[in-house]
Steps between C-alpha positions, in 0.01 A plus 500: 500500500147446639382398152772236478410363842131483404580323174722251685223434753245440222742265328559311826128461559459375145779249556339371818163469333653315208687260726181411684311455177765295325471127468745351754573216258647747250710701748867422514638531851854625542757231570743558788780308673396363840751413773581131466504488122691650206203472262251781455141406581162659555393315815638610836389174664779269389572138584703605803381723787625860499395744773491854366554774760402835358617845600167542681554174692840622614355833613242313711784338699644836602842382386786749484734246342472201270605275790200625701267439207616144435506401868135595528401239240385157618728322254820647651682297767762729648855567391787721609405842640726800544317562830663197662794436267780655703654158567463394137782495245248688279419769757288777354320279246143366492369201307187292476411134467218286361370162621740491801780400263732794562612806309741308278205306349293811426593684182453879494460670161464860390296523179572137425878512544724429796645757735829489685551297814629683806873568506564277801324161521326421827773256599451296180144581399465747214260779597295715263459828686146615430559821696694618194191498279267798454143492630310792352588418139366144534194426288445155647676199651443153353559208736535174311406239760677214329849395404614655174848372417382395154427866425745695718778257593675457834350616833133491391425193715233642730372764261569835337428857606495730199489875568343685207563874471287756320511515121426791269434733798462873435490771763675605818398410851656520845410312817601532864411265788555493873451206732523454876351317795204694639570405862880469499629774269845341458454314171504788255543420130462733208533477126481729200485420131468672166391326181493651155441391145508669164399390152212286379642196324209474256510868401847631581677168433685517829440486874737576786421431867704592805446440870694602811411383850648587839425309819610560858423306817589621848710280724381404849607286795310262721500731801250708297274198450509286814199676645285367216601134481246223547416478873547122505867539407592616852296218655752242379808719461544706818831653388347692209601863531749437779836672510833319479770489763750481214526876495724807484712559701400156624482275802759294687415145604678344798588148389525383862171612656305585182422858600473763224581869542492787250829644381586864572324755278165325484184609679351175634147403399231399752654155527837648598671405171622695202239428230473556124180533296577244228170567319628834374734301274254231385381592151124526455507653150820593315536838336468460122545733204425387144499662158360308201501624140355366177510626141338306216425588143365369172566636151295399195744467208224422247407187309414322824850554647539640853802580713464491876708515812499564871739597776438441869725614783467469875704621795425377851652577839381321814640582845454248779551556870776285643545397862802599704747218551506381859730298724429254779292224343504255213762478231559523127615228262643585160789398279782616280351428156842460341644248746179350639623557855200522734518780756303553817475806722366423847331823609488395866876554552530686834700800612833395654580570864742771382232711332444834681120459484512150652463548876397141577850360550420218257412459132184704440236480230435811291156588361577773249348653187723679252285811461785663306509228231293715258314201348335534160364290216443674166387323184550683169386358168444602141318307230443563131370357175550641152361337188430589139299303250329484165175332410316471176325283247664248270237383253219359714717475810589733787860521618665661800870529591680683779836532669596658825681495829380474856691509824522590865759612752457467875718587797425430865726704728503421871676605816477401865666158530850448632807480286695198624829684456359824643366318806832333573680833459273726701335259751705181517528125442142376543611134498750534784272737691238228559720359775655831604807447281513857366578741789437806278163381371269804453784720632681594181408788269123443518360637827177368651235769541729781390543702179718311252684649205361475148805298396439238769131473415563474125752219549285318754176542298596547133255513211456182294293428195345244269456599137387339179425568137288316245486572128319330212530577129223348292355471153166338422275459199169336419273439203127437532187480290266252336649201320192367327126464513367185663136388488439654843700819448848646460808317624700760694869470572789680665870418500810679613834505672661666801877534556650639820838564656497559875767588754498497879762662719464477877768598747562656838726758650855390578439466875215251441709312246775468762254377767571806714140598584385301801194284438459590132498282193633536150361461149691518174433409139640613165336308221326531165326284241328517164183304441207496263169348407266435212126464540188423305127517563188391311139599550300218344123528442415130542128564463290811500479483879836340588838674479834342585813691594818301440831657595859396561822680582856371497750679724874434490726604786875434521595163653136390497316283251239680287177524694164474323185630667177385329147615565152395395194709583139455393218751487150361440192720472191278475272794578524869439493546878747225597871441437675185620879515513797292604874472452794273567857618471850462633723776628850552623732738678860505386762534774591865536862614487521517878406131526693353208814711446807561713350630821589504867256595773544507874242630742410523865157338512261367761304181564292330766730261687291190587766374743499819710186708433264301724744517790552874437124560500458312828788689663365835373157427647656422837706821486193707414309337786783595738496854363123529541532415870741789568404860586486745208807693622723195547788511242499121480151516343650666190806273507290182503266626226792607283662159537174329402490712184860420416467125552192450284644726230832313501357148482157525332638736237856378525770685308734295286751550224405356160714456192350427160678436172367483145437175316593492127310170459171643616194433283199720421192486715213340310127522546173363370180703512139404442201731510138475395186699564221702347382853431125555524330819377123446503432875491677789338563654841606183685784252457673251723786256472643211695834332429680208661881506484767247589877559490782258574857624507805275527881532499460810715824690544583583857735431782402253765223618728661583833212368709493181295875448546485570872217250548715225348835627623607170653480323162708757308864470403744673738572863418165595349384634838751605765434586862701652780609272787254482787696654788452721803546799267188412299325815371161412652519225767711464812625151583219460752241614246637261239427214737165639619357561152661208319736692271741260329612694190715809468392818326471505120804637319489441122339324205651433156310421180467578130220558255330176402192366326369362826130561531161526339164662566143430398200722547145529373196712558204690357460855369163675499388823336171669433403846381151645516395841364164657587391840378262647755372832373443629851841422646725437199703218347589233756781256415570204724818299446627198693840335468594205720755222518443185705816301566419130518853376562864604514763232560877528521725198474724414795828315464495419869158341472575360154152605403258786492458722801163596645235685302594865559162635394369661816842498667690812604536763222295280263127569539259280311278785386598846385227712347397853426165642400452855374178700466542801271225757462522774237246781491566829327827651623538251787660156495484302822636158582501268799753220494512205741820292515487168683748230602406180681648381828829311522681301762825631646693189399675474164594152367537173689862580589399815687464409868394851598141604557335164461200466730718304744777760485251781563367316805856467628548875456173580673328620181136390474381319191303801370821705486706220347394618155461809287132583473322573174507866412284734294599859425259757355628791289310793356584741220326790328595711201342827390526644148250786529764769446619527141827311438539423873461165676508494880518163673485369854588146606459359851671169569373281782208728582401290804858502636515120521803328656629146463706319764790276399684351797765336284605834353584611854614170645733314266552754225534792742633324813217656699656844453501615140175545304475360149325606181148397600514710815603796284160481327334498842690807614422692182132445571262715298685674217398778267619588149414836345559561132462788255533460124482786251481472122649807337381400154 
């Protein structure tokens, strides 16, 4: 055995020496397929920019999931997250986006082929759940920073993310990781994986790889985190952390003199009221359990023929905390989806004079929280892909053909909201009760503050669910090679076809379909279609230094004209150290089945009401000022503060019923992309690149923007927006307050629309990259890598303005600059890295039609100019890996080593009504985090 090893070592040394001595002109580099092309080539620097994220790059981010890894890259611009997706139709899923163009314009591939979309669309947007993909078996991730519809078809408008898994791997290794916040200790996550491979393809003529990964994240609530929020949050939001007088067993409000007293069975708090800690039910992180599996194999059949295949499977369960339903404020609007009848439950309906708990002698308000409602929100999903293929050589050409199936199932099961029928049976007629017309209101089978039977609770708070299933059967084939020799080199080509049949089934439980669950919407679709495409690509050596890539793809969808996506890209290398590149292409996104086929969607949504929000803000400030002037133990202090919370939440994030129908005449979204730049490599250990990109997208498929509609409400046809009459029973303003604060419009009730090609977007910016490697004998190999994106402009078209909105670059959620720089030092058994991630400052205002958090609005709210923005932010991470023990790798990653925090007033104010923290504050509360990993290679 030792002799064989010595002989192999001598042979390897001889090979290395030969390779260094050989004439580079006579060496023939191996040709490979690069993301963004179907033609094999030797150069990795193509005519279009591709960012390659290696396994080592991912490790330096400390990511436990693919979502974490992608979000840490400067090119990513958000997307759905399972952390905050409990109110999403696609709860439990995570996605990503490029160029601020949304998840539906970013194509996700696994080894060059598509994966299933999530079983339930996020309302109408198809979501590719990247949480279902393995992490440890990934070899690299290619991010194509340009549209690629000519190569990959629909959805590749903003770019392509291609996850490449290991090939021809042999051995067996296991890895375990643990992550938590150093200071907090309530954000525990752990993962375990095993990866194995047998067979060397070159020698054994086969290779089989398998991978299994388990991930678990602990759930937590905001009571655990409020002590660590940004200190400025309380400066502008004094009610953060406060209890609620909507409690169990509750409080009674005298409608004559306004006094509030706790109901029997409650120990009063310091303010004399029965209080509930609502933050114990506000979700900080949901509990999550995931299992991902992958098996892939290749078999050499001889004569250049290979059979290959892979199977992926994922199972995910995410459990969100849900708040207890309460009574005494606000209301819920919803509808019967079958009849269209709009329903409204006024949750201020008082106890009648006949109720045994009502000792006031008049109608009395009830502040009550149904602590026996057993609320829950559980998202379960599975996802799979199975494919088999053959590839080989036909004469001088390579061919590849595969068939397979991919799909997903998702179910979101909830509990905690009223059943309309159950409420009427066990509590009473909420419509008549508003004016005292139901003498048995809250005095039937459900008893306030007492044990209630399981039967009563199950009928009053039944389970309800949304579920969906997607499935795609596909067959594809391509042929590639060299057509002929031209004076400057070989003319390469690729051509092929892709045929697919997809189905989408979305439905709800019977009680949602009947409109029985108070305040909840409905989504249903049962549709399918068969579509296909043909494509071609040429790599043309125009001169020795100039290469042209010409590509086109024709896609045909039912009821749509054939769509052709052309592309022209040029790669010019005037010097050995310099590559100039540029491309122009068109792209498209075909309407998905949820948008184009028979579909009905109703939802309970929210919007900023421009006719009532300003008045509500002014009234809330006056109420808070009155509360501040009262002693700490005065019950009215809590009452006034609670009313201020309710009013701003009701009007500045106003609830309304929305109904959306499909549109069979809808057209595809279309785009045009231009990019040009250079790659400069003056030294073997240094290279840099800069690329300018410009994307315009038109015929965007969406429903009308609520804020846009509300800002031009008076010019709309009757029935598009409906409001309640402005009466003395208004949910927020008394008659005197209506006059004092200038309120002239009733509360929002509903909005009706359908999917349309109504908008367009244009954006452009610059990408930067440089990599520098220095080998210092004394300290080791130092690699420095910078990736940055500078957003020059992002414009969205406004129907109300009949023109482009404001430049959103630098506005809220859209920083101009996102960048990361990593310093990696490798010396012996140690690998260290320091990574700095940076985002530039933004204003708090969104587009022109957003009246909130302009400088003037901040002044009105008493917020100084320096807090009327989100500051720039830089986070420093550190990681180290040690391989000094045979077959063992130990790693340590510290995220946010300086424990930096970033304050975002909007996340508390408008998005959280001054009470509920949002995603950014979650990062603050997590603070400094640590990941510990151990990996062992058995052989």
